[in-house]
Gaussian input, Z-matrix of N, CA and C with variables (Angstrom, degrees):
# hf/3-21g

backbone

0 1
 N
 C     1     B1
 C     2     B2     1     A1
 N     3     B3     2     A2     1     D1
 C     4     B4     3     A3     2     D2
 C     5     B5     4     A4     3     D3
 N     6     B6     5     A5     4     D4
 C     7     B7     6     A6     5     D5
 C     8     B8     7     A7     6     D6
 N     9     B9     8     A8     7     D7
 C    10    B10     9     A9     8     D8
 C    11    B11    10    A10     9     D9
 N    12    B12    11    A11    10    D10
 C    13    B13    12    A12    11    D11
 C    14    B14    13    A13    12    D12
 N    15    B15    14    A14    13    D13
 C    16    B16    15    A15    14    D14
 C    17    B17    16    A16    15    D15
 N    18    B18    17    A17    16    D16
 C    19    B19    18    A18    17    D17
 C    20    B20    19    A19    18    D18
 N    21    B21    20    A20    19    D19
 C    22    B22    21    A21    20    D20
 C    23    B23    22    A22    21    D21
 N    24    B24    23    A23    22    D22
 C    25    B25    24    A24    23    D23
 C    26    B26    25    A25    24    D24
 N    27    B27    26    A26    25    D25
 C    28    B28    27    A27    26    D26
 C    29    B29    28    A28    27    D27
 N    30    B30    29    A29    28    D28
 C    31    B31    30    A30    29    D29
 C    32    B32    31    A31    30    D30
 N    33    B33    32    A32    31    D31
 C    34    B34    33    A33    32    D32
 C    35    B35    34    A34    33    D33
 N    36    B36    35    A35    34    D34
 C    37    B37    36    A36    35    D35
 C    38    B38    37    A37    36    D36
 N    39    B39    38    A38    37    D37
 C    40    B40    39    A39    38    D38
 C    41    B41    40    A40    39    D39
 N    42    B42    41    A41    40    D40
 C    43    B43    42    A42    41    D41
 C    44    B44    43    A43    42    D42
 N    45    B45    44    A44    43    D43
 C    46    B46    45    A45    44    D44
 C    47    B47    46    A46    45    D45
 N    48    B48    47    A47    46    D46
 C    49    B49    48    A48    47    D47
 C    50    B50    49    A49    48    D48
 N    51    B51    50    A50    49    D49
 C    52    B52    51    A51    50    D50
 C    53    B53    52    A52    51    D51
 N    54    B54    53    A53    52    D52
 C    55    B55    54    A54    53    D53
 C    56    B56    55    A55    54    D54
 N    57    B57    56    A56    55    D55
 C    58    B58    57    A57    56    D56
 C    59    B59    58    A58    57    D57
 N    60    B60    59    A59    58    D58
 C    61    B61    60    A60    59    D59
 C    62    B62    61    A61    60    D60
 N    63    B63    62    A62    61    D61
 C    64    B64    63    A63    62    D62
 C    65    B65    64    A64    63    D63
 N    66    B66    65    A65    64    D64
 C    67    B67    66    A66    65    D65
 C    68    B68    67    A67    66    D66
 N    69    B69    68    A68    67    D67
 C    70    B70    69    A69    68    D68
 C    71    B71    70    A70    69    D69
 N    72    B72    71    A71    70    D70
 C    73    B73    72    A72    71    D71
 C    74    B74    73    A73    72    D72
 N    75    B75    74    A74    73    D73
 C    76    B76    75    A75    74    D74
 C    77    B77    76    A76    75    D75
 N    78    B78    77    A77    76    D76
 C    79    B79    78    A78    77    D77
 C    80    B80    79    A79    78    D78
 N    81    B81    80    A80    79    D79
 C    82    B82    81    A81    80    D80
 C    83    B83    82    A82    81    D81
 N    84    B84    83    A83    82    D82
 C    85    B85    84    A84    83    D83
 C    86    B86    85    A85    84    D84
 N    87    B87    86    A86    85    D85
 C    88    B88    87    A87    86    D86
 C    89    B89    88    A88    87    D87
 N    90    B90    89    A89    88    D88
 C    91    B91    90    A90    89    D89
 C    92    B92    91    A91    90    D90
 N    93    B93    92    A92    91    D91
 C    94    B94    93    A93    92    D92
 C    95    B95    94    A94    93    D93
 N    96    B96    95    A95    94    D94
 C    97    B97    96    A96    95    D95
 C    98    B98    97    A97    96    D96
 N    99    B99    98    A98    97    D97
 C   100   B100    99    A99    98    D98
 C   101   B101   100   A100    99    D99
 N   102   B102   101   A101   100   D100
 C   103   B103   102   A102   101   D101
 C   104   B104   103   A103   102   D102
 N   105   B105   104   A104   103   D103
 C   106   B106   105   A105   104   D104
 C   107   B107   106   A106   105   D105
 N   108   B108   107   A107   106   D106
 C   109   B109   108   A108   107   D107
 C   110   B110   109   A109   108   D108
 N   111   B111   110   A110   109   D109
 C   112   B112   111   A111   110   D110
 C   113   B113   112   A112   111   D111
 N   114   B114   113   A113   112   D112
 C   115   B115   114   A114   113   D113
 C   116   B116   115   A115   114   D114
 N   117   B117   116   A116   115   D115
 C   118   B118   117   A117   116   D116
 C   119   B119   118   A118   117   D117
 N   120   B120   119   A119   118   D118
 C   121   B121   120   A120   119   D119
 C   122   B122   121   A121   120   D120
 N   123   B123   122   A122   121   D121
 C   124   B124   123   A123   122   D122
 C   125   B125   124   A124   123   D123
 N   126   B126   125   A125   124   D124
 C   127   B127   126   A126   125   D125
 C   128   B128   127   A127   126   D126
 N   129   B129   128   A128   127   D127
 C   130   B130   129   A129   128   D128
 C   131   B131   130   A130   129   D129
 N   132   B132   131   A131   130   D130
 C   133   B133   132   A132   131   D131
 C   134   B134   133   A133   132   D132
 N   135   B135   134   A134   133   D133
 C   136   B136   135   A135   134   D134
 C   137   B137   136   A136   135   D135
 N   138   B138   137   A137   136   D136
 C   139   B139   138   A138   137   D137
 C   140   B140   139   A139   138   D138
 N   141   B141   140   A140   139   D139
 C   142   B142   141   A141   140   D140
 C   143   B143   142   A142   141   D141
 N   144   B144   143   A143   142   D142
 C   145   B145   144   A144   143   D143
 C   146   B146   145   A145   144   D144
 N   147   B147   146   A146   145   D145
 C   148   B148   147   A147   146   D146
 C   149   B149   148   A148   147   D147
 N   150   B150   149   A149   148   D148
 C   151   B151   150   A150   149   D149
 C   152   B152   151   A151   150   D150
 N   153   B153   152   A152   151   D151
 C   154   B154   153   A153   152   D152
 C   155   B155   154   A154   153   D153
 N   156   B156   155   A155   154   D154
 C   157   B157   156   A156   155   D155
 C   158   B158   157   A157   156   D156
 N   159   B159   158   A158   157   D157
 C   160   B160   159   A159   158   D158
 C   161   B161   160   A160   159   D159
 N   162   B162   161   A161   160   D160
 C   163   B163   162   A162   161   D161
 C   164   B164   163   A163   162   D162
 N   165   B165   164   A164   163   D163
 C   166   B166   165   A165   164   D164
 C   167   B167   166   A166   165   D165
 N   168   B168   167   A167   166   D166
 C   169   B169   168   A168   167   D167
 C   170   B170   169   A169   168   D168
 N   171   B171   170   A170   169   D169
 C   172   B172   171   A171   170   D170
 C   173   B173   172   A172   171   D171
 N   174   B174   173   A173   172   D172
 C   175   B175   174   A174   173   D173
 C   176   B176   175   A175   174   D174
 N   177   B177   176   A176   175   D175
 C   178   B178   177   A177   176   D176
 C   179   B179   178   A178   177   D177
 N   180   B180   179   A179   178   D178
 C   181   B181   180   A180   179   D179
 C   182   B182   181   A181   180   D180

   B1=1.4677
   B2=1.5300
   B3=1.2733
   B4=1.4461
   B5=1.5258
   B6=1.3115
   B7=1.4693
   B8=1.5281
   B9=1.3311
   B10=1.4817
   B11=1.5343
   B12=1.3267
   B13=1.4442
   B14=1.5266
   B15=1.3263
   B16=1.4723
   B17=1.5379
   B18=1.3347
   B19=1.4714
   B20=1.5367
   B21=1.3354
   B22=1.4724
   B23=1.5419
   B24=1.3214
   B25=1.4519
   B26=1.5421
   B27=1.3042
   B28=1.4700
   B29=1.5065
   B30=1.3415
   B31=1.4523
   B32=1.5140
   B33=1.3190
   B34=1.4706
   B35=1.5453
   B36=1.3077
   B37=1.4788
   B38=1.5007
   B39=1.3158
   B40=1.4626
   B41=1.5221
   B42=1.3111
   B43=1.4927
   B44=1.5166
   B45=1.3066
   B46=1.4773
   B47=1.5201
   B48=1.3025
   B49=1.4685
   B50=1.5348
   B51=1.2999
   B52=1.4827
   B53=1.4894
   B54=1.3234
   B55=1.4615
   B56=1.5256
   B57=1.3147
   B58=1.4625
   B59=1.5546
   B60=1.2816
   B61=1.4501
   B62=1.5334
   B63=1.3195
   B64=1.4642
   B65=1.5181
   B66=1.3203
   B67=1.4539
   B68=1.5479
   B69=1.3189
   B70=1.4561
   B71=1.5218
   B72=1.3209
   B73=1.4517
   B74=1.5279
   B75=1.2998
   B76=1.4810
   B77=1.5300
   B78=1.3112
   B79=1.4419
   B80=1.5281
   B81=1.3393
   B82=1.4376
   B83=1.5058
   B84=1.3271
   B85=1.4615
   B86=1.4972
   B87=1.3157
   B88=1.4430
   B89=1.5294
   B90=1.3231
   B91=1.4648
   B92=1.5136
   B93=1.3203
   B94=1.4680
   B95=1.5116
   B96=1.2841
   B97=1.4674
   B98=1.5086
   B99=1.3182
   B100=1.4507
   B101=1.5055
   B102=1.3315
   B103=1.4719
   B104=1.5337
   B105=1.3142
   B106=1.4579
   B107=1.5295
   B108=1.2969
   B109=1.4580
   B110=1.5114
   B111=1.3356
   B112=1.4464
   B113=1.5188
   B114=1.3178
   B115=1.4432
   B116=1.5244
   B117=1.3070
   B118=1.4542
   B119=1.5131
   B120=1.3446
   B121=1.4548
   B122=1.5154
   B123=1.3328
   B124=1.4488
   B125=1.5411
   B126=1.3241
   B127=1.4690
   B128=1.5253
   B129=1.2896
   B130=1.4645
   B131=1.5310
   B132=1.3007
   B133=1.4662
   B134=1.5190
   B135=1.3103
   B136=1.4544
   B137=1.5156
   B138=1.2995
   B139=1.4734
   B140=1.5136
   B141=1.3221
   B142=1.4618
   B143=1.5191
   B144=1.2853
   B145=1.4749
   B146=1.5290
   B147=1.3247
   B148=1.4689
   B149=1.5251
   B150=1.3294
   B151=1.4674
   B152=1.5295
   B153=1.3454
   B154=1.4334
   B155=1.5260
   B156=1.2914
   B157=1.4531
   B158=1.5336
   B159=1.3170
   B160=1.4673
   B161=1.5321
   B162=1.3112
   B163=1.4653
   B164=1.5428
   B165=1.3177
   B166=1.4792
   B167=1.5286
   B168=1.3469
   B169=1.4872
   B170=1.5277
   B171=1.2968
   B172=1.4682
   B173=1.5318
   B174=1.3251
   B175=1.4809
   B176=1.5178
   B177=1.2955
   B178=1.4534
   B179=1.5171
   B180=1.3145
   B181=1.4814
   B182=1.4781
   A1=106.88
   A2=114.55
   A3=119.91
   A4=110.17
   A5=114.71
   A6=118.99
   A7=110.62
   A8=116.19
   A9=119.73
   A10=109.98
   A11=117.50
   A12=120.68
   A13=112.28
   A14=115.30
   A15=120.34
   A16=109.97
   A17=116.79
   A18=120.40
   A19=110.64
   A20=115.74
   A21=121.53
   A22=109.85
   A23=115.77
   A24=120.05
   A25=112.43
   A26=115.88
   A27=118.74
   A28=111.72
   A29=117.45
   A30=121.21
   A31=111.48
   A32=115.98
   A33=120.70
   A34=109.56
   A35=116.81
   A36=119.97
   A37=111.94
   A38=118.03
   A39=121.72
   A40=111.34
   A41=115.84
   A42=120.37
   A43=109.89
   A44=117.37
   A45=121.73
   A46=109.98
   A47=118.07
   A48=121.62
   A49=111.13
   A50=117.56
   A51=121.40
   A52=110.63
   A53=119.14
   A54=122.85
   A55=110.52
   A56=116.72
   A57=120.49
   A58=111.23
   A59=116.27
   A60=121.62
   A61=111.45
   A62=116.28
   A63=120.00
   A64=112.02
   A65=116.74
   A66=120.26
   A67=111.03
   A68=115.97
   A69=120.95
   A70=112.42
   A71=117.67
   A72=121.52
   A73=112.94
   A74=117.02
   A75=118.30
   A76=108.74
   A77=115.63
   A78=122.12
   A79=111.96
   A80=115.88
   A81=121.26
   A82=108.73
   A83=116.81
   A84=120.95
   A85=109.20
   A86=116.39
   A87=123.23
   A88=110.07
   A89=116.43
   A90=119.69
   A91=111.42
   A92=117.83
   A93=120.03
   A94=109.11
   A95=115.27
   A96=119.73
   A97=108.44
   A98=116.63
   A99=121.28
   A100=111.95
   A101=116.40
   A102=120.90
   A103=109.82
   A104=117.94
   A105=121.04
   A106=113.81
   A107=118.20
   A108=119.32
   A109=110.52
   A110=115.77
   A111=122.16
   A112=108.33
   A113=114.58
   A114=121.17
   A115=108.55
   A116=116.59
   A117=120.01
   A118=108.57
   A119=115.34
   A120=120.55
   A121=108.11
   A122=115.78
   A123=121.01
   A124=107.64
   A125=114.22
   A126=119.26
   A127=109.31
   A128=116.05
   A129=121.31
   A130=107.80
   A131=114.82
   A132=118.75
   A133=109.79
   A134=116.84
   A135=122.39
   A136=109.61
   A137=117.68
   A138=120.30
   A139=110.06
   A140=116.47
   A141=121.32
   A142=109.00
   A143=115.39
   A144=120.55
   A145=111.49
   A146=114.86
   A147=121.55
   A148=111.97
   A149=116.74
   A150=120.36
   A151=110.29
   A152=118.63
   A153=121.78
   A154=111.07
   A155=117.63
   A156=123.11
   A157=111.16
   A158=116.16
   A159=120.83
   A160=111.03
   A161=117.68
   A162=121.63
   A163=110.24
   A164=116.24
   A165=119.86
   A166=110.71
   A167=116.03
   A168=119.39
   A169=109.47
   A170=118.91
   A171=122.25
   A172=112.66
   A173=115.47
   A174=118.85
   A175=114.78
   A176=119.88
   A177=120.86
   A178=110.52
   A179=115.01
   A180=123.47
   A181=106.83
   D1=140.53
   D2=-178.68
   D3=-82.46
   D4=166.47
   D5=-179.74
   D6=-65.02
   D7=-35.46
   D8=179.86
   D9=-67.16
   D10=-41.28
   D11=179.29
   D12=-65.88
   D13=-40.89
   D14=178.46
   D15=-64.02
   D16=-42.62
   D17=178.46
   D18=-60.79
   D19=-39.00
   D20=179.79
   D21=-60.78
   D22=-50.64
   D23=-177.86
   D24=-66.12
   D25=-38.57
   D26=176.78
   D27=-64.94
   D28=-37.85
   D29=178.54
   D30=-66.13
   D31=-43.28
   D32=178.35
   D33=-63.34
   D34=-42.12
   D35=178.74
   D36=-64.27
   D37=-39.75
   D38=-179.46
   D39=-66.77
   D40=-42.00
   D41=178.60
   D42=-65.31
   D43=-43.63
   D44=-179.89
   D45=-63.81
   D46=-45.56
   D47=178.04
   D48=-60.67
   D49=-44.11
   D50=178.84
   D51=-62.41
   D52=-42.61
   D53=-179.47
   D54=-63.85
   D55=-44.65
   D56=179.03
   D57=-64.78
   D58=-41.87
   D59=178.24
   D60=-61.05
   D61=-46.85
   D62=-179.89
   D63=-66.15
   D64=-38.33
   D65=179.82
   D66=-66.98
   D67=-39.78
   D68=-178.84
   D69=-71.36
   D70=-27.58
   D71=-176.94
   D72=-98.55
   D73=10.62
   D74=-179.22
   D75=-68.22
   D76=153.62
   D77=-176.56
   D78=-104.21
   D79=24.67
   D80=-178.17
   D81=-76.85
   D82=128.71
   D83=-179.46
   D84=-93.18
   D85=148.55
   D86=178.07
   D87=-70.25
   D88=146.08
   D89=179.39
   D90=-83.61
   D91=-18.20
   D92=178.00
   D93=-120.36
   D94=148.87
   D95=178.55
   D96=-96.38
   D97=136.75
   D98=178.77
   D99=-64.43
   D100=-27.65
   D101=-178.64
   D102=-69.77
   D103=-32.28
   D104=-173.42
   D105=-98.80
   D106=-3.16
   D107=-177.93
   D108=-110.29
   D109=150.48
   D110=177.68
   D111=-115.68
   D112=146.55
   D113=175.76
   D114=-114.45
   D115=126.15
   D116=179.64
   D117=-97.54
   D118=128.61
   D119=179.42
   D120=-116.19
   D121=129.94
   D122=177.62
   D123=-99.71
   D124=121.04
   D125=-179.49
   D126=-110.88
   D127=123.32
   D128=176.73
   D129=-94.90
   D130=136.81
   D131=179.40
   D132=-146.72
   D133=171.31
   D134=-179.49
   D135=-119.41
   D136=25.56
   D137=-178.65
   D138=-86.72
   D139=147.24
   D140=175.77
   D141=-143.60
   D142=168.96
   D143=177.49
   D144=68.16
   D145=-135.98
   D146=-177.38
   D147=-62.45
   D148=-35.85
   D149=-179.91
   D150=-65.60
   D151=-41.64
   D152=178.28
   D153=-65.01
   D154=-41.89
   D155=178.09
   D156=-59.76
   D157=-45.74
   D158=178.89
   D159=-65.65
   D160=-41.21
   D161=179.40
   D162=-61.85
   D163=-42.65
   D164=178.93
   D165=-63.16
   D166=-40.48
   D167=179.12
   D168=-64.57
   D169=-39.95
   D170=-177.58
   D171=-69.78
   D172=-31.61
   D173=-173.19
   D174=-101.61
   D175=2.75
   D176=177.03
   D177=-68.01
   D178=151.56
   D179=-178.80
   D180=79.77

């Protein structure tokens, strides 16, 4: 690798690292609280009969 190529990759790495660092250290607060919000998950399955009944009991609430 040439010196010019190495400098290019090091520059890209430095900019990427700086961007990630600044994004991770931002002081922006979330507009919603995780404690007050619910996430609904849809689960597809192929269970029927007793297995379906048990799965529904386990996943209620």
